[in-house]
C-alpha positions, 0 to 999 in steps of 0.5 A: 641461066635462072632456076626453074621449076614446074608445078606439080598442083595448083596452090591459091595463096591466102596470106600476104607474101605467098603467090599463086600456081597452077599445075604445069606452069613453069615458074623462076626460083629466086634461089633453092634454098628452103624457108620452113618448106617454102620456096621463093619465086616468080610465076608466069604472071610475074607476081613474086612471092612464096609457094610450098616447096612440095608443089613444084619439081626443080628442073635440071640440066646435068653437066657431065664430064669427059677425059681427054687424052692429055688427062684433063677433064673437059665438060660435055653437055648432056641432054637435058633430062628433067630430075625431080626434087621431093620434099618430105616430112616426117611423120612425127614432124608433120604432127607437131606442125599441125599443133595440138589441142591446145592450138598454136598460140599467138605469142609466149614469154619465158616463165622465168626464175622464182627465186626473186620475184621482184627481179629474176621472175621474168628473165629467160628460161624454157616455157613449160606450157609453150603451145604446140605448133610453134619454134622452128618444126617444119609445116606439113606438106605432102609427101612427093614422089617421082614413081609412077601411081604416086602423084594421083595419090600425092595430089590428093593428099595435098588438096584434103587429108581430112573433111576439112583441108589445113592452111598450108602456111603454118606460120600464119596468123590463123594457125598461130592463134589457135583459129584454125585448130579450133575450127577444126574441132581440135580445142578441148579444155574445162571451162569454169563459169567464171572464164566464160566471155559473153557476146550479146547481140547490140543495136549495132551488131555483137558486143562484149556484154558490160563489166557489171562492176566497172572501175579505173586505176590511177597511177601515181608519180613514179618513185626511184628505188635501189637494191643490192646496196644501190647498185641497181635502180629502177622506178616504181609506180603507185597503182591504185584501183578504185574497187580495192583502193589499195595500192600496188608497187609495179615497176615497167617489166611487170607491166610487160609481163602482163602485156605479154600474157594478155597478147597470148590469152586474147587473140582476137582482142586489141591488147593496147601497145605499152609506151616503148622501152628506153635503154638510156635516160630511163631517170631523166624527168622528161622521160619519166613523166612521158612514160607515166601518161602512156602507162596512164592511158594503158591503163585507161584502156585496160579497165574500160575493156569488159573482158580485159579488166576482169580476167585474173592475170590483170586482176592479179596484177592489180590487187596482189600486195608484196606477199611474194608467195602470193604473187608467185602462185598468180604468176604460175597460175597465169604462165599454166593457163589452157585457156589459150590459143584454141582453147580460148574460143572455147570460153566464148558464148554468142547469141543464139541466132547465128550471124548472116556470114555474108554480112560479116565478111561486108562488116570486116571489109569495111573495117578494113578499108577505115582502119587503113585510112585511119592509120594514113591520116593518124600520121599525117595528123600527127606530123602536122601537129608535131611541126606545129609544136616545134615551131611554137616551142622554137620559131613563135617564140623566138619571133616574140622575143624579138618583138619584145626586145625590140619594144624594149630598145625604143623604150631605152631611146625615149629614156634619153630624153630626160623629160619627165612626162615621157617616163609613164609612156617609156615604162608603158613600152618597156613593159610592152616588150616584157608582155611579148616576151612573156607570150613567147614562153606561153607559146614554147609551153603550151603544146605540153598542154593541148598538142602532146596529149593528141600526139600520145592518143595518136601513138596509142591508137596506131598500136591498135590498128597495128593489131587489127590486121592479125585480128581480122585475118584469124576471122577470115581464116575461118571463113575461108574454110567455111567457103571451101567446104559449103557441104559441111553445115553444122559444127564448122559453121557454129565455130566460125559463128563464134570467131565471127562474133568475137571479131565483130564485138572487139570491132565495136569496143574499139569503135565506142572507145574511139568515139569517147577517147577522139571526143574527150581529147579534142574537147580538151585541146579546144578547151585548152586552146581557148584558155591560151589565147585568153591568157594572152588577150589578158596579159595585153589588155594589162599592158594596155592599161599601163598607158592610162595608169601612168599618165 
């Protein structure tokens, strides 16, 4: 028989995977085991998902035993008496589960050892500045009791322990990013002028203030290097930023470390994904070439972002040379950054006139629809062009070579007539066969020039599209809190406005960059296609001339 539970308090789902339940409703539990203070089950409407364990009481049927005259126990069913199971969290755990002033930062990696900056500096070790509110600490839930008179107070505590209630799911992005802590006024940090991030009102809405000193960065062909007397090999990339013109050498794991720092530092900015890691074949020419192209795309997006391009950790990554001491100092500074999580939002300066929250919500919903459709159609385009590239490299090449070989066979047959006046024709037909074989090779090589770059661009943007649900969730969480507390004017609305401005500014940057990248890439594709067919035409015209030259 399925295990049932009675709902004590209303719960309205706010996140994917949760379900709403109402007081006195009977829900079916899939199992009795809690997951970080949550149970999984099905409500009376047939919706399956998670809900707070402390919001329900499990109904049990007790079985007792009587002993018969033979000394054997026989089961005897007792009247069905429901018992109440209560789930509590200790005060200490609850305080940790709330997250401290630094927020519940979205992502943190270990600092690593400083013994060898080039090898061991990013190995796993305990982080000294890990954000509060993460890990295995259980979330805060109201304490329930079956004693008379406690249920009403527990329900009040569940609905609001302060002026603004907290999100029940302590593992949601809104909480882990520090968005909730900032909205509730728990952020506290000293912000220097150099750390301030300005959002300005542009023609199309909020946008990041432009970088007054833009720059780019080249990535040279990587070189294979060894250490420990050749026992360990790795690839080193030469990076040359235009604002210093000084080359620095970086390994892939250095990029990986930087990516982790940036994701932690900027919860509402889409940090482009790095090319995927690969355990085998790291030194093969095709893989090295593909990774370099991916890193170039990544670097172009980094240097063109007004916020990411000028942040301290990125500048340290680009400009610190082979000075081991300087590298370690910059590394430790980045890993001990106070302006992460909730404190990040303290760095944002917004336009004087606040946004209309209804308009913000409409824009966010429109962007969600856009990203969903772009993601779906990007998959279609990528699948289609990859299939077309496969046909060009295998099918088209093979078919053109078949035609070429057939012309060559015809020329060989004509040579058997041994007539002097047919020599020119025979040679021209043989040349036609060779021309078709060459065109087959053109088809096989062409996807690298015009289709692969589009696929690489789509891969990069799928990473961006994967970032935005979390970014949007932070803004939606803030907006929900404001809606739940319509009477709470002033600072709550101001802080929600900051999160909304930053989110819309990032969306605006995404659109501008997208238009730039896809316009440039499609122009490149068409130019390559035109050049490709001109190359084929020139080959055929040259072959045609052979029939006149040999008369």
